[in-house]
N, C-alpha and C positions, 0 to 999 in steps of 0.2 A: 321313109318318112318325109314329109312334106316340109318344105322350105320354110324358114319362119320368116313372118313378116319384118319389116324394119320397124321397130318400137324404140321409144324413149326408156332409157335408163329406169327400172323400176324404183317407186318411191319407198318400198320396203327396206328395213335395214337388215345388213347381211347377219346370217344365223349360224349357229353352230350346232351341229346335231347333239352332240354330248348333253348340253345345258337342257335340251328338250326332254333327251331320256333321262335325265337326273329329277326334272321336276316331275314328269309323269310317272317314273318308276319310283316314287317315294321321296324324292328330293321335296317336292311340292308338299307332300305330307309333313316332313319335317319342318319345313318353312313356316307353313300356316299353323302347325299345331305349336311351334314356338311363339308365333305371333300370338295367337289365342291364349297360349300359357302366360305369356307376357301381362294380357291385359288382365287374366283372372289373377295372377300372383300382385299387379299393381293395386287391384280392388282389394284384394285380402290383405295386403300389408299398409294400405291408408290409414287403417285405424290404429297399426300395431306398432308401436312407439319404440320398444325394445331394441329391437335389432333393424338393420336393413339389408338389402341385397347388395352384394358388389356390383359396381357397373349399372345399376338401374337407378334412374333418377326418378322418384316414386311422383314428384310434383308435375312433372312434364305432361302436357296434354298430348294423347295418343289417338290418331285417327283411328275410328272404328268403322266397321261396316254399316252403313245405313244411320250411323251418328253425325254429329257435328265435324267436320273436317274429313269426311268420309272419302277414300281414295278412290271409289266406283260406286257405281249403281250394282248392288249385288244381283240384280235380275237381269242384267245385260250382258250381253259379250263382250270379255274384255277388249276384243278388237272387233268391233261390230262389222266394220267396212269391209266387203268382200268376203269370200269363203262360204262354203255350204251353210245352210242354215242350221243352227243347233237343234237338239231334238231333247225334249224334258226327260231327265232321269228320274225314274219311281224309284230309287235306292234298293231294289229287290233284283232286278234283271240284271245279266252280265252287262258291263259296258266298257267299250273299247275306245282307245286313243290312237290315233297315228302321229308318230312322233317324226318331223323332218327338220332336217338341217341343209342349208342351201350352200351349193358350191362357192367357197371364198374365191376361188380363182376367177369365176365369172364375174362376183363383183369387181375383182381389181380391174378385168378387162373392160368393163363398161359397154358391154356389149348386149344390154337388155337383159330380160327377165333369165334369172339364173337355173341350173339345175339342181336336182337334190342331191346332196352329198351323201347323206345318210337317211334310209327310212327305218323305223322300228314299231312295231305295234307291241301296244301294252294293253292288256285286258285283265279285267277284275271281276270276280264272282262274289256277290256279297252273301249268297246262301252257304257256298261251300268254305268262304273266307280264303279263297286262292286267288293267286295272280299269275300271268305269263308275260315275258318279255320275249318277242321274237324279231330278230333282226334279218332285214331284207337286203342283200347285197344289189349294188347299184347297177350293175351290168346285167341284169335279167331281162333276157328279150321276151318281152309280153306284147298282148294285145292293148292298144292304149285306144279307149273309146272314142270313135270318129276318126283315129289316125292309122289304123291298122297296127303295124308291129314296129316297135323300137325298144332301146333300153328303157328300163323302169324310170331310171332317174330323168328323163325327158318329159315326163306327164306334166310336173309341175310347170315346167319351163313353157311347154305348148298351151296350157290353160291361161296362163298368164299373158302369153304373146297374141292368142287370139282373142283374148278379152271374152273368154266364155263365162255363162253363168257360174257364179261360185269361184272363178278364176282358178290359180293354179292349185289351191287346195283340194277344191273339188274333183277336179280331174285325176289327182293324184289319189284321193279317196277311192275313186271309182275304179280306179286302175289295179289298185292293192286288193279291193273288194273281189274283182274279178280273177286275180291270181289266187288268192287265199279261199274264196267262196265264204266268206264271212262278212256280215255288216258292220262297218265303223261307224260310231257315233260321232267322235269329236277329232280335230287335228290341234296341233300345237308347233308352234316355233318360237326361237327365243335369239336375241341378238346375242352375240359371241362374247361381247363386252360385259354383258350381266353375268355371264358365266364366269369370267375371271374375276370380277369383283367379289361374286358370292363366294368362290373358293377361298379367296384371300381374307374375306372377312370372317370366314370360319376356322382361320389358322392353318388353311391349307388340307390336303387329302394324303393320308398314307396309304401308299403301294408297295408291294413287294413285286419288284422288277425281275423276270426269271433270266434275263442275259442282258449285257450292255446293248443300248440302242440310241441311235442318233435321231434326235427329234429337231423339229424346225419351228420354232415360235413364229407368231405372225409378225412381219416385216422382212428386211432385206438383209442377208448374210450375218445372221445371229445363230446358226445352227449350234446345237450342243449334245454331248454325248451323257447319256445318264448310266450311272453304274447300275451294277446287279444289286439286288438286295432289298430290304425293307428301307423305305424313305418317305420323308414328307415332301410333296410337292406344291409350289404355289399355283396360282390360277394359270398363268401363261405356261409352265411346263406340264401341267396336267392336260391343258387343251391340245398342247402340242403331243404329247403322249399318245392322246385319244385320237389324232387326225394321221399318225404314221402310217404310210400306205407301202413303203418300200422295205418290205420283209419277203421271206420266202413264201408266206401264205396271202400276201397281198390284202384284199379287204377282208377275207376272212379271220386274218389275224387281227384285224383292226377292229372288227365286231367283236372279239373276245376281249381285247383291251377295254373297248367302250364298256362292255358289261362288268368287267372287273373294275372299273371305276365307280359304277353304279353302285357296286356292293360297298366300294370302300367308302362313298360318299353317306349310303345309309349306316356303315358303321361309325363314321365320323360324327354324325348327327345325333347318334343316341349315347356316346361317351359320357360317362357322368362328369368329367372334367372340363366337358366343352358346353355343357346344356346350359350354365348360367350365362355363358359367352354369348351362345345363341339367343337364349331368353332376353338378353339386354340389348341385342342388336336386331332383334324380330323386327321392329317396324322399318328400320333402313332396308334391311334385306327384302321386305316385302316391297317396299317403295321400288327399289333398284330392279327387281325380277319384274314387277308387274310394268313399268314403264317397257321392258324388254319383249314381252309375251305377244305372241302373235297367235289367239286362239279363237273357237268360238264357244269355249267355256265361259259362263259367267262368273264370277266371284263367288257367287252363291254355291253354284256345282263344284267349284274347286274346294271349297272348304268342306262341303259334304264328301267329297272323293278322298280328301285329304285324311278326314277322321277315319273313314273307313279303311284306307291303305294303312294308318297306323297300326290297325288292328291285326293285320296279317303278319302271321310269323315268318321269320326268315326261311325255315324250312317248307311253306307252303308258296312259295316262289319259283317259278320254272323259269329256266332261262334257255333260249334255243337259238341256232344261227342256221339260216338255210346256206349250207355249204356243199362241199363236194359230192356227198351222198346224195343230195337233192338236185344237181345239175348237171348237165354235160357241156365242156368247154367246145366253142365252135366260132366259127367266123359268119359275121353276118352278112347279107346280100350286099351291104356296101363296104364290107372290108373290115370291121371293125371286130376287135375281140370281144366275145360275148358269151353269156352263159344261158344255156336253153332249160328250161325248168322241166322237171320229171315230175308232172302233175301228182301222179298216185304217191311218191315218196316225199313231196310237200305237203300234202294232205294228213299225211300219217304223223310227220312232224307238226303240224298244226294242231291236230288233235292231243298230241302228248303235252304240248305246251300250253294249250289254251283251253283245255277240260281239266276237270277234277281227276278224271281216272284214266285218260288217254283211250286211244281208240285198241279195238279189239286186234290181237297181234296175229296174223296167220302162222306165225312160228308158233306160239303158245296156246293158240287155242285148237280145240278140237273141231270146231266148225268147218265145212267143205267151202270151196268160193262159191257154190251156189246158196248155201245157207248164209254166208256173209253178204251176199247181194240182196237175199229175200229180207234179212235182218234190217236193211238200210231202208227199205219200203219205198225205192225210187218211182217215182211216175215218169213213164216213158213215153214218148211221142215218136209214131214212126211215119216220115213222109217219102214219098216216092220222088227220086230225082233220077231216075233212069227213063228209059224208052219203052218199058216193058208194062203195059197196062196191068194193073192190080197187083204191083209188086209189093207195095206197103201192105195191102191187105193180107196177101199170103204169107208175108214176113211177120205180120202182126199175129197171125194164128201158129206160126213156128215157134215165136217167142213166148207165147203163153203157155205152150207145151212144156216149157223149159222155166215155167214159174217166173217169168219176168212181167211186171205190174205195167202192162200197156195201157194207156188211159185215153190216148187219141190217134187217130190215122187220117191222112190226107197225102197231097201232092206238094211237094217242094217248088219254090217259085222259079228255080232255074235248074239246066241239067248238070248233074255231077257225075264225073267219071270214077270217082274213089268214094266208097261209102265214108261217110264224116258223121263225128258226134260232137254236139254242142251241149257242154256242161253249164247249167244256170246255177247250181245251189252246192255242189261239191259232194259228188258221190262216188269216191274211188273204188270200191268193192264192185259197184256195179258195173262201172266202166271196164274194169278187169275181165268182170265176167264176159261182158259183151264183147271185148276185143279178142279174147280166146276164143270165143264161140263162133264169131262170125269172120273171123281172121282181119280184124280191121287194122291199120298201120297205127302205130302211135303218133305218128305225125299228124293223123287227121283228127285229132282231139283237140277241141277248142274250149278255153274256160270263157264263159260269157256271163259272169257273176248277174244274175237279176232274179232276186227273191219274189219279185211280183208275177212273175211266170206261172201258168197253172199246171206247169211240168217240171221236173228236175233235169231231165235229159231230152234232147232231141236226136233221133238218127235218121240221117238223110242216106237212105238205101240208093247207091250208085251203079253204072253198068256194070262194075267188077261185080256185085253181088248178084245181080241178075244171072252172070255166067256162071257163079261157083256155088250158090246155094243149094243146100241139100233137100230143098222142097220138092215135092210131084210136080 
């Protein structure tokens, strides 16, 4: 990784990953639904003099989107400065949101732009009315566009430090797109103080804690031990519970706890006893949270997504974590403990969580590896990276006899000792087939997500293939 330039401390506010998750994964739906419900209730009961709703002052003016006292221009991003340009959502296609929380320790140190403490991808499908929530560990060793390889949590930091177009959010989005092979439409961050206020305003969150756990709320020398069992935690303790890293499972455990809180918040927001409380406080909740949001979503888009998310049943929400089955533990070149992604396993998990039906499983399907490869329909490019003239052409002829869809043949720009695959759109079955057919090392497979490419995969045949290929 390149050394970071000397930069002044970022002017963004410190963020907490959990709040972002909660907002994106149906907390935002609950808050805005409550806000809009408040307006509807207010308008309905204005002329109803027989009774009144507890906690709701009917006569107070409430700022509404686009009206007098509006809190934002609903057509503009809530935080328009910096970050990737938002793309209009048509309300019909799947939409994805990258939730990022910044490392609070970096803020305390005051050493410039922070790393991301947590990344979670939230995906919503309007047609099937399903949703997926996928947690991404911070120590994944990935290709960061323009910076070779590094931990995924440094992508945001590098984008901010080098003042790249779109800043940290843009580089983080591109990095996660490369890892998962899916387009990401939006991003969101939130001030951790907004999370604490929000949890306190709704009366805390009910959590069943499996075993006693020591948590460390923000500040010095104030750690506490939470007992096992069902209990209601306030904002500070919920935040601390979600941030605990010192357990046997490390970040994998923490991801499980964060998703546990997502479910608990969703349950809390729909409790009948809490509904009137939420409705009465909705304008305050909205003001608090919108002031702490950093996102390229406009208020109009948030409202549309919120109303859609509200209609997704709990059993149609899939949760997943990139965990021990999808990574190998190793030491990075600079001696750091890191996680090496297993691309095939990650993409199988991706398809399980982010699609309605999930991927076809080689264990349960009757399809052969060759049939699975053909079903993907990957467009394959073959380039000659060896010193053997015509190797790309003869390799193309060979692959076509194996029903591989080769659409382009040419020469590589440089010499390759080992045959290498570049994956642009995520085709795990085709990669698996080619690796086994051609004896390609899994270490020579690189994800370079780019849906604008005219091909899905590029194979650069190297000197090793010239010596061992089965062609005449």
